[in-house]
N, C-alpha and C positions, 0 to 999 in steps of 0.2 A: 212469558219473559220475565215477570216480577219474580215469579218462584225461584228463575235463575239467578236474580239480582239478590234474593234472600241467602240462597245456598253458597253465594260467593262472598257472602259478609256484607253487602253493599247496602241492604236494608235491614235497619235495626228494628227487630222484632221483641223487644224488651215489653213487658207489660205496660200498657198504655192504655187511653179511652179508644185508640184505633187497634188495640191488639185483635188477633183471630183474621181470619181470611178475609173480611171486609177492609181492615186496616192495611193489611200486606197488600192488596189490590188497589186501595187507594194511593200508597204510598208508592209501589212500583209502577203504577200507571201513570203518576204524576213524573216520575223520574224518566220513562219511557217518552212521554209527550214532551218534555223539556228537551230531551236528547234529539229527538226528531227536527225539533225548532232549530237546534244549535247546528245539527248535521246539514240541514237544508240551507241555511243562511250562510254557514262557513264553506260550503261548496260553491256558492253563488260567489262568495267575496274571493275564492281562490280561483275560481274561473276568470273572473274579473282581472284580477292580478297577473294571471298568465297571459290573458290577452294584452294587458298593459305592456309587459316585459317582451312579448313577440313583437310589439310595435316600436318600442324604443330602444332595444338592445342592438339591432342591425343599424340603425343610423349612427348610434355610439361609436360602435365597430368601425364603420366608414369614418368616422370625425377622427378616430386614432390614427387610421391609414393617412389622411389629410393633413394631421399635424406633422407626423413623420415627413412627408413629402415635402412639405413647408419649410421644415428645417434642412432637409438636404438642398431643396431649391435656393435658401438664403445662404449656403456656403457656396454653391454654384454660380450663384450671382456675385458675390466676393470676387471670385476668380474671374468672372467676366469683367468686372470693373477693373481688375488689375491687368487685363490684355491677355489673358493667358486664353490659348485655344482649347476647347473641350478635349480634343482628341490628344491633346499633349499632356493631359492631365497624368502624374504618377500614383503609384500606390493606391489607387483608386478602391481596387478589391479590399485592401486592409481596412480603409476607411469605411466601407460599408459593412464590413464584418463586426465592427463595433457596434452599430445600429442593429444587426442580425442578432447578437447575442442578448442586447438589453429587452427584446420584445419576443416572446415565445411564439406570439401568432403569426410572425413573419415567415412567409416561405420563400420568398427571394426579394432582393432588392437590386435595382438596376438603374444605370444612366445610358442614355442615349445621345446620340449627336443631334444637330438641327433636323437632319433628316429622319432621324428615327432609328438609325443603325446602332445596334449595342455598342458601347465602348467598354463597360464592365457589368457583370451580373452575378451575384454569390445568393447561396441559398439553396435548399433541397429542391426546391423546384423548378431550379434556374435553366435546365433545360426544357421545359415547356414554355418559358416565355422566349428561350431563343428560337424554337420552332414556329413560332407567331409571323406571319408577314410584316414586313417593315410598315405597310400603309397603315396596319391596325395600332402601331406603337406611337401614334399621336392622338391628342386629343381631336375632338370635332372641329370643324372651323368655326372661329368665334369663340371658342372657350378654353379657359386656362387650366381647367381641372377636370377629369371626367372619371367616373368608376363604373368598369365594366366587369363581367363575371367570365372566368374561364373555368376550365375543369375543375381544377382543385382550389382556385383561389380569386377573391374579390380582387380587381387589380385597379390601384389608384393611378391615375397618369397626370402629372404636373408638368406644363411648359417653362420653362426658365428664360426669359426675357419676351421681346415684343414678339407680336402674332406674326409680324411679316417677315421678320428675322429672328427666329428664335435661337438661343445659344446652346439649349440642351433639353433634354427630357428626362424626368425622374419617373420610375416605375416601383411602386409599393405593392407587394403581394400578400395579402392577408389570408390564412387557412381558413378557408369554408368551414371545414370540419371544427375547426376551433371554435368559430363562431356556434355553430350547433352544439358543441359540447357543452359550452358556457349556458346557451338556453335550456338544454336538457339538464344541466345542474340546478339551474335556477328554480326549474318545472320541479324537481325534484325535492328542493329545498322548501318549495310551497307545499307540496304533498306532505312531506315532513311536518313542516309547521301546523297544517291542518292538523293531521293526526295528533300530535303532540297537545295542541291548543285543544281539540276535544277531549283528550284524556285527562287533561289539566282542570278544564271545565268541569268535567263530569265529577272529579274528585272534589273541586270546590263545590258543587252542585250539592253531593252528598252531605257534605261539612254544613253548609248553608240550610238547607232543608232541617238538617237534625237540630240546628240551633235556634232557629226561627219557628220550627212546626213541632217537629217530634219531642225535643227536650220540654217546651212549654206544656205539652199535652201530657208527658210523662209527669212534670212536676205538678200539673191538676190531678192528674189521676191518684197521686199520692197523697194529695191533699185531701181528696175527696174519702179516700179509703181510711185516712186519720180521723175525719170527720165522722165517717160512718162508725168509726170504732168508738167514737165519744171525745177523740182529741182535737179540739178546735183551736187550740193555740199553735199557730203556724211560725215556728221559732225562724226559720230561714226567709219568710216572705219579705221583711223589710228591706233585704239586700237587693230584691228585684223590683222596687216601687216604683221605678221609672218608665215600666211598659205595661202593657194591658193584664199581662199575667200577674205581675208583682200588684196591682191594682186590686185584682180579684182576689189574691192571697191575702193581701193587706186588710180587705173588707172582711175576709172570713176571719181573719186574726181579730179584727176588731169587734166583731160579732160575737165571739167565743169571748172576750173578755167582758163585754157588756153583759153576758148572759150570766157569766160566773158572777160579777158584780151584783146582779139582780139576786141571784141564787144567795150569795153571802148576806145580801139585806134582807131577804125572806127569813134565812136562819137565824138571823138576829132577833127578828121580830118574834119567831116562833119560840125562841129560848125565854123571851119575856111573857108568855102566855102561862098561865098556870095548868091548863090542860088543852093538849093539841090531839085532834083525832089521828088514831092509828092510821086510816087510809090515806089523811092528808101526810103523814110522815112517810109512809110508804112510797108515795108519788114525789115528793120532794128527794127522797134518797134514789130513786130511780132516774130522776133528772139530773141529779148531782153525778151519777155513773154515766150517764149519756155525754154530759158535756162537762167534761174534768180538765186540768191542765195536764200540758204535756209532761210525761214522767222521764223521758229519754231526750237526747239530742237529734232524733231522727230528723226533725223539721230543718236544723242546720245542716244536715248531711248532703252533700254535692250530688246533682243528679249525673251519674256517671254514663257515660257512652262510647259506643266502639268506635265513632266518627271522631271524636277528639283525638283520639291517639293516631286514627288513620290519616289524617290530613297532615297533622305535624310531623308524624313520621315519613310520610310521602314528600314533603317540602324539604326535610333534612337530607334523606338517601337521594333525592333529586339533585340537591347541591352537590352531593359527591360523586355522583354518576355523570354530572358536565364533563368532567375532566378525564372519564373513562377511555375515549378513544383517541387521545392525544397525549396521555402523561409522559410514555417513553420520548414522543417526539419533542416535547417541552425540555425533558432532561437532556435530550441529546442538543438541543438549541443552546443550553447553557452551559455545555459539556467543556472543563476546563482540564487540562492534563494535570496529570500528580504532581508534576516537576515545577508547575507555576503555583503552587499552592501554598508556598513559603513554609513555615516551621511546621503546619499541618502535613505539608507532603513529604518534608524530611521525616515526620514522624511515623507516617504509613511505609517509607521506604526503609527505615530503621526496624519495623514491626515485619518486613517482609511482603505485606501485603500490596505493594505497589504493583508488583509482578503480576499479581493474580487479578489485579483491578483493570482489566481490558474495558475499552469504550462500550463492548457489548455488554459487559456485566455492569458496567456504572450506570448504564441508562435504566438499567432494572432495578437497582437499588432503591427508589423511591416505592416501588411496590413492595419489595421485601421487607423493607423496613415498615411501611404500614402496616402490612399483614403481622409482622412480629409484635409491633406494639398493640395492635388489637388483641391478637391472642393473650398479650400479657393481661391487658386492663380487663377484659370480660370477666374473670371469676371475682376480681374485686369490685366490678359493677354489679354482680348478682346479690352479694352481701351488703353493698351500700343502698341498694335499693330495697332490699328487706329491712334496712334499719332507717332510711330517712324518707322513704317513699319514692315515687315513680318522678312526680312533680320535680320535686327539689333536685334529684339526679339528672332529670332532663336538662335542667336550667343551668346546672354545673356543667354538664356536656357541652353545652352550647360554647363556652368560654374557650376551651383550649380547641374547639373547631374552629371559630371566628380567628384565633391567633394563627393557626396552621395555614387557613386558606390566604389570609392576607401576606402571611410571611413567605407562604409558596409564590405568590404574585410577585413579592419583591425580591425573591432569591437571586444570589448572585452567581452560585455555582451548584452543581448537583448536591455536594456535600452539605451545605448548609440547607440546601433544601430538605434533606432527610429530617432534619431536626425539627421543620415545620410540618412534615408528612406525619411525624411521630405524634405530634400534637392533634393532628386531624385524627389521627387513628384513635387515640385515647377518647376524643369526643365523640367518634362514631360509635365505640364500643359502650361508652355510658349510656347515649341516647337510645340506641336499639335495645339494650337491656332494660333500659327504663320502661320503653313501649311494650316490651314482652311481657315485664312485671305487671304494668297497668291492666293489659288484657288479662292476665292470669288472675289478676285481683277481681276484674269484673265476673270471671267465671267463678272464684270463692265465695263473691258477694251475691248482691243482687241482679247482677248485669247477664249473669251466664245461668245455666240450667244443665247441668251434668255433663255428658260426653257430647252432646249436643251443642250446649255452649261453648266449651273448649274449642271444639271442631271450628265453629261459627269464628270465635275469637281468634285463633291461630291463621284462620284463613283470610282475615283483615291483616294480619300482619304480612302474610305471603304476597295478598294482592297489591297492598301498598308499595312494598319493596318491588315487586315485579313491574308494576306500572311506572315507579321511577326509573327503573333501570332502561325501560324502554322509553321514555320520553328524554331521560337525561343524556343517554349516550348520543341521540340523534341531535337534539337541539343543541347540546355543547360542542358538537363537531361545526354546526353552523356558527355558532357565536365565536368559536376559536378561529375560523374562517376568514369572518368579517370583521372581529374586533381584536382579534389576537389572544394568545395564550393567558397572558398575564391578567388582561381584563375579565376573561372568562372566570379565572379564580376569585377575584374581587366579586363578580356576580354572585358566586355561590358562597362568600361569604354572607353577602345580603340575604340570600335565601334560609341561611341557618339562623341570622337574626330573626327574619319573621316568622320562622319554624318556634324558636324560643318565644317571641312575643304573644303568639297564639298559645303555647303552652303554658306561659304564666298565667293567661287568662282563662282558660277552660280546662287544662289537663289536671285537675284535682284528684287526688288519689283517693280510690274508693276505700271506704271503711271495712276491714276485714279483720278476721282472726288468724293471723298467722300460725300455722303449725311450726313447730320446733323441728329443724333439721334432723333429720335420721342418721346421717353420716356424714362426714367431712370430706372435702374434695381429695384429702391424703387416703381416705379410706376407700374411696371410690376408684381410685386407681388399681386397688386389687382386683378389678374386673378384668383385669389384663390376664391374670392367670388362666381364665377360659380361653382357649386357643380359637374358637370361634368367635369371638368378640376380637380378638388380635387380628384374625384374617378379615374381619369387616373393615378393620382400621387400616390396616397395612395394604391390603389388595383390592379394597373398593374405596374407601372415604379418599385416602390420602392421593392415589392416582387421579381421582376426579378434580381435586383440588389442583394438582398439579396441572393438569389440562388447563382447567381454568385460567390460571394466573399465567402459565407459561405460553399457552396458545392464544389465549382471547385476550388477555390484559397486556402480555409484552410482547408477542411475535406479531400479532394482526395489525398494529398502528405502523410498527416500525416496516414489516415486510411490505404492506401496500403502499407505504410512503416512497419506499425505494422502487417501486413499481409506477411512480408518479401518478397515482391516484391521489384525487383531491382530498382535502380533510372532510368536506360534507359527505364525500362518497363513503369514505372510512366510516364515519359517524352511521350512515344508514346501514353498512355492513354488520356493523356492530348491534345496531338495532334489532337486527333478525336473530340474534341470540335471545333477547327477550321475549319477542313474540313466538319464537317455537317452544322456548321452555315453558311458557304459560301453556302451550297446547300441550306439550309433553307431560308439565305436571298433572293437568287434570286428566289426561288419558291413563297415566300411570296409577295416580289415586283410584280411577273407577276400575281398572283392570286389576288391582291388588283388593278393592272389597268385593269385587264379583267373583274373580277366579282365583284369587290368592297367587301363590307364586312368588311372594317378593323376593327371594333370592334368584331367580329367575330374570326378573326384572331387572335387578341390579347389575347382573352379568350382562344383561343384553344391553343396558345402558354403556356398559364399558366397550363390548363390541362393536356398536354403532358409534362410539366416539373414536375408535380406530378406523371403521372403514368412513367415517365422515372426514378425517383429518389427512385420508389418501386422495381425496377429491383433486386436491391442487396439482397432484402428479398426474391424473387422469386428464383433467378439462384445462388445464392451463391455469396459470395463477388468478386472473380477474375472474372468471367464471367460478373456477375452483374454489377460491376463498370465499366468495358469496354461498356457494352450495356448503362449503364445510362448516360455515359458522351456523348456517340455519340447521343443518344435522346434527352439530355439536349441540345446538340448544335444545332440540329433540330429545336426544340421548340423555343429557342432564335432567332434563325435565321426566322422563321415565323413571330415572333411577333415585329421585329426590325424596319422593314420599314412601315408597317400600323401604329405604335405607333407615328412617327412624321406625317405621312399623314393625319390622322384623327383630327388633331390639327383644321383646318378650320372648319371641320363638328361639333366638340363639342363646340368650342369657336368661333362663326363667328363675336361677336362683339368685341371679344378681339383680334382677329386676323386681324381685320380691325384697331383696334386702337395701337396694339403694333406691329404688323406686325407677320408673321408666323414666321420669324428667332428669334424673340425675344421670342415668345413663347416656340421656341425649345429649346432656352439657357435656359429659366427658367425650363424646363423639364428636361434637362441633369444636370443642378444645383442641383435639387431637388432629382434626382437618387441618388446623392452621398451619401444621407441619408442612403438608403439601403445599399450601398457599405460598409458604416462604420458601420452599424448594423449587417450585415451578419456575420462576424467572431466571433462577441460576442454571437449573437445568436447560432451558431452552437457549439461554446466552452462550453456554458451554458448546451445546450442539450446533448453533448457528456460527459460532467462531470456527469450527472444525469442518462443518459441511454445507453451510448455507442456510437460509431462513427456510426454503422449500423442503428441503431434506430433514431439518429440524422438525417442522411439523409433522412430516409422516412418521419420524422416529418416536415423537410423543404419543402419536396414535397408536404404533404398533406396542409401546410401553402400556398403553390403557388396555388395548386388547389382550395382551399376554397376562397382565395382572387379572383381569377379568376371568380367564379361562383357567388360572391357578386358583382363583377364589373359589369357584365351582368345584374344582376337583378335590381340593383340600377338606371342603365343607362335606362332599359326600364321603370322604374318607374317614371324617372325624367321629368320634363315639363320645357320648355322655354317660354318666354312671347309669349303670344298670343296662348297659349295651344298646339303648335306643338311640342312636346317633340321627344326625339330620339326615343322612342318606337312606336309613331305613325308613324314615316317615316320609321322605319324598318317594320312595319306592312304593310304600303303604298308599299314599295317594294316588300315584300313576295307578296304580291297580285297581 
C-alpha cells in the first residue's frame, strides 16, 4: 500500500535520512497505521451517532404531531366554551387545509365528534382514516392523547374536553415514510461526514507528518551533506531555534564557527613563526578545506515539499466546491425580475437583453461569469507567478476570493452576485496557477527528478483537486441544508483565509533558474493552423466542458430540486462524480501508458458521456440521475489524462516549437469556451424541452462530436502523407 501512496504523490520521497525503500516503508506504514486507527474510531463514532438518531428522531416526530394536535384542540376548546356544538362547525375542511399546507409530513387531519364519528377529514390518506372503525378513533380509557400506527401513518389522537363528556377528538396523521426518509437522510449524512472527515483528516495527516517529520529530516539531511562537504555554517538554522531540529542545526552552526575561530587563531600563530613545517601547513590547509564558511545562500533556502502546496490547494478548492451542489438553487432563491432592478433593469431592456434573460438563463449566469473570469485571469496568473513567485501570488489570490465569497453570501440579486463570483474566479485562477507553478518549480529545483518528478508533482495537484471535489460537494450540501446557502459561503471564506494563513507560513517559493519563455501566448495560437489540434479542441475538449458545466454544474442541482430531492441527497449524487472520476482518471492513465490509443480513449469518453446522460430517460429521474452522474464521472476521467498525452502525437511540430506545456496551457484556456457555453446551452434546451430532455440532448451532442472527432482524425493527413489514420492502421496491423 505504501508504494501506491507514493505513486499517487501522497508520500514525499525527496532525498532525506529516510530515503530509499526503508524510508518509504516507514512513512507509508505510518500513514497506513494511522488511517486504520482513524477508520476504526470514525466507524465506532458513526455507529453510535446512528443509534442515537434512531432512538431520538421518532419521539421528536411524535412530539410534532402532539403539538399540532394541541393547537387544534385549543381552537376547538374555545369553540366549546362559546357553546358551539362540534357538529355545527362550518368550513372545518378549509381550516384544516391551512395546517396541512404548513407541514409536509402530514397525510391527514381530522376532527371527530364525542362518539368518534368523523366530522371533517382532509389529506391524501383521508380515506384510510375513514375506513377505520369508530371505536378505534378514540383514545384508550383514561388517556387524553394516544399515538398508534396505521398502514401508512402514525396517528396521534387527542381528546378535547373532559373524559366523561368529550367535546370532540382530533386526529393527526404523520407519514411514516416521511419519518423513515428523514432517518435515512440523516444516516446518509453521517456516512458522508464519515467519508469526508476521513479524507480531510488524511490530507491533514500528510501535511502534519511532512511538517513534523519529513521536513525536519530533510533539513538535517541537507545540513549533514553540507557538513560532509566542509560547510559547517548553517545559515538558516537560527530561524528554527525554537525546536529540536533548530537546536541541532544551531549547535552545528556554533561548532563550525568555533572551529573556524580556532583555525584563524592557529593561522595567526603560524604566521608569527619564522619557520613552519611543511607537513603542518598541509594539515592546516586540509582542515581549512574541510571546515570552511558557507559560500552561498543554500543554508537559507527553504525546504520545499509537495505537501505544502497539496494541503493549501486542497483547502482552497474545498472552499469553492462547498457551493457546487446548490449554486443555481441559491441564484434561483434570490432571483429578481429584470423590471424590478430599477436603472439597471432599464439599461438591460434598452440593450435588448431583457428578452434573452429568462429565469433559466439568469440562474446559470453565476457559473458562466465564474468560468469566463477564470479564463481571462489564468494567462495573467502564469506570468505573475513567473515574475513574483508562487507564494506571493497565492496570497494575492486569497484577497479577491474572500471578497467574492463574502459578497456572494450578502448578495441581493443574481446580478450583483455576478460581480462577487467574478472576484472568486480571479482568486481561484491565481491560486491554482500559483500551486501549479510551485509544483513545477519543485521539478526544476531540488524537489523533483526528471519525468518521474514531474509526474508525481502533477499527481499531487490532481489528487488535491479531486479530493476537494469529493469532500466539498458532499459536505457543502449538508451545510446548506442545515445552515443555509449564505452561511455556507461565509464558511468558504473562512477556509480560504485558513489556506492563505498556511500558505503565508509554509509555501515558500523554491529557488530555481527559470528558463526564458520560448513563445508568446499570441504565438502559441498559431497551433490552431494544425487541423488535428483544432479537432481536439472543438470536438473533444469543448464538448467535455459543455457537458460538465451544462449537465453537472447547472442542470443537476436544478432538476433534482424540481423532483423534491433533498439538498443533502443532491450533494451525495454530485459526490459520485468526483469518486468515479478519480477511478476513471487512474484507469485512463494506466490504459494509455500500457496500451496506448489515446485518441480511442478520448472518443470513448465522449461516447460514454452520451450513454450516461441518456440513463435518466431509461431508469427514471431519481435512479437515472445517480447513474448518469456516476457514468459521467467515469467517462470524464477516462478522457482526462489522454487528452494531454496525445498532444505531442497530434502536433509534433507545434510541441517542439512551443513546448508540450505551452500547448497544454492553450488547450486548458480554450476549454473555458465550453465551460462558458455549457450553462447557456443547457438553459436554452431546458426552456424548450424540459430538464430531462435537455440532459439527453447534451449527451447526444457529446456522442456525435466524439464520433466526428475520430472520423475527421482518421481522414486527416500531415506533411509527407503519413496521417493519423495511417498510423492507427499500422498500429492495428
